[in-house]
Structures are given as structure tokens and as C-alpha cells.
C-alpha positions in Angstrom: 131.1 109.4 -204.7 133.0 110.6 -207.2 132.5 109.9 -211.1 136.0 108.4 -211.1 135.3 105.3 -208.6 133.1 104.2 -211.5 136.4 102.8 -212.9 137.2 101.0 -209.8 133.9 98.6 -210.1 132.1 101.1 -207.6 128.8 102.3 -209.6 126.9 105.5 -209.0 124.3 104.0 -207.6 120.9 105.3 -207.3 121.8 108.5 -205.7 123.5 109.5 -209.0 120.1 111.0 -210.4 119.8 113.5 -207.3 123.4 115.0 -208.1 122.7 114.7 -212.0 119.4 114.4 -212.8 118.1 113.3 -216.2 119.5 115.6 -219.0 122.1 116.9 -216.8 125.8 117.2 -218.5 128.0 115.5 -216.4 131.6 116.7 -216.3 134.0 116.9 -219.1 137.1 114.7 -219.0 139.1 117.7 -218.6 136.7 118.8 -215.7 137.2 115.4 -213.9 141.1 115.4 -214.3 141.2 118.9 -212.7 138.3 118.2 -210.0 139.6 114.7 -209.0 143.1 114.8 -209.9 142.7 111.4 -211.9 144.7 111.0 -215.3 142.6 111.6 -218.5 142.6 107.7 -219.2 140.7 107.2 -216.0 138.3 109.8 -216.5 137.6 108.4 -220.3 137.3 105.0 -218.8 134.8 106.3 -216.5 132.8 107.7 -218.9 132.8 105.0 -221.2 131.6 102.8 -218.4 128.7 105.0 -217.7 128.0 105.1 -221.4 128.2 101.1 -221.5 125.8 100.6 -218.9 123.2 102.9 -220.2 123.5 105.7 -217.7 124.9 108.4 -220.1 124.5 109.0 -223.6 127.7 111.3 -225.4 126.9 113.9 -227.9 130.1 114.9 -230.0 130.8 118.5 -229.1 128.1 118.9 -226.7 129.2 116.7 -223.7 127.6 113.8 -221.9 124.2 113.8 -220.5 122.3 111.9 -218.0 119.8 109.5 -219.4 
């Protein structure tokens, strides 16, 4: 499952920690756009959803990391 699917109401589920263990930086918006060919707005909303659900923390100028 790609991170962009979070935008459609799907959730990464419990398996997200296997791919992205705690403390791991997730792909940037730009990386998501390039990898999954989604709009930047979609990538931004997916990250915001993950952040709102408490799954990630965003550190300005550093990236977004799994909690």
C-alpha cells in the first residue's frame, strides 16, 4: 500500500511499522509525487492525515518521521 492511499480513507494499518520503523523519515512530498505520480496536494494531504492521526511528526527543514 502506498502512502498516497491514505488520502482515499485507507490507513497504513499495523504493517506500516515494518516498512517505516519508529524514527524513520518517510518520503517527502516531492518524493511521493515522483514515486507514485500523485499531485503535490494529494501528498500534502496524506502527510497531514498521518500527522493528525498521531502516526508521524514533522520537523521543519528536517522531514517527517514515524512516531
